[in-house]
C-alpha positions in Angstrom: 0.0 0.1 -0.1 1.3 3.5 -1.2 2.4 5.8 1.8 -0.8 8.4 -0.1 -3.1 5.0 0.0 -2.4 4.6 3.8 -3.4 8.2 4.3 -6.3 8.4 2.8 -7.5 5.0 4.9 -6.2 6.2 7.8 -8.4 6.8 11.0 -5.8 8.0 13.7 -7.2 11.1 16.2 -5.5 12.9 19.4 -8.0 14.6 21.1 -7.4 16.4 24.4 -9.5 18.2 26.6 -11.8 17.8 30.2 -14.3 14.7 31.0 -17.4 16.1 31.3 -19.6 13.0 31.9 -18.7 9.8 33.0 -20.4 6.3 33.2 -19.9 2.8 35.7 -17.6 0.4 34.1 -19.9 -1.7 32.4 -18.7 -5.6 31.4 -19.2 -7.1 27.9 -21.4 -10.6 27.7 -17.8 -12.0 27.0 -16.5 -9.9 30.8 -15.1 -7.1 28.7 -14.4 -3.8 30.7 -16.1 -0.8 29.1 -16.4 2.5 30.6 -18.2 5.4 28.3 -17.4 9.0 28.7 -17.4 12.3 27.0 -14.8 15.1 26.8 -15.3 18.7 26.2 -12.7 20.4 23.9 -11.3 23.5 23.3 -8.3 24.8 20.8 -7.4 27.5 18.3 -6.7 26.4 15.0 -5.9 28.0 11.9 -8.1 27.7 9.1 -7.5 29.6 5.7 -5.1 31.5 7.2 -7.2 33.3 10.1 -7.2 31.9 13.8 -10.1 30.1 15.0 -12.2 29.4 18.0 -12.3 25.3 18.1 -15.2 24.1 20.1 -16.5 20.7 20.5 -18.2 17.9 22.9 -16.8 14.1 22.3 -18.4 10.5 22.9 -15.3 8.3 23.5 -15.5 4.8 24.8 -12.6 2.5 26.0 -12.2 -1.8 26.3 -10.3 -3.7 28.0 -7.9 -3.0 30.7 -7.5 0.8 29.6 -11.3 1.1 30.5 -9.6 -0.4 34.3 -7.3 2.4 34.3 -9.8 5.1 32.9 -11.9 4.3 35.4 -9.4 6.7 37.7 -10.8 9.4 35.7 -13.4 11.8 37.3 -15.7 14.5 35.8 -13.2 17.5 35.4 -10.5 15.7 34.3 -7.9 17.0 31.8 -7.3 14.0 29.6 -5.1 13.4 26.3 -6.7 10.6 24.1 -5.3 8.5 21.1 -7.8 6.4 19.5 -10.2 6.0 16.3 -13.3 7.0 15.1 -16.2 4.7 14.7 -20.6 4.9 14.7 -21.8 4.4 17.4 -24.0 1.3 16.0 -25.3 -0.3 13.2 -28.0 1.8 13.4 -26.0 5.1 14.3 -23.7 7.2 12.5 -23.4 8.8 15.7 -19.1 9.6 16.2 -17.6 8.1 18.9 -13.6 8.4 20.0 -13.1 4.4 20.8 -9.9 5.5 22.9 -6.4 3.0 22.6 -4.3 5.2 24.4 -4.7 7.6 27.2 -2.6 10.5 28.8 -3.2 12.0 32.5 -2.0 14.5 34.3 -0.5 13.2 37.6 
């Protein structure tokens, strides 16, 4: 696969923000830990040569051992996330950030 094709097919997201909502850890029928939460992001970005204020909220989900680590997050926690975007479910096209990496200040 060429570099250009990999770029077109990529789905790598890095996003930082504050936790605004957090559910309790639950388990799938297979016993895998799942944690759902939401972050609010604010930043400045350049677009067409103009500085722009960016504000958004993103629903997030984390599975497996990382979900247990993410369980320490509380509302108001600042966090940096890595992951990929996927639809919420088969019937919904709403994007959700599936977290594969987590950075939170000590």
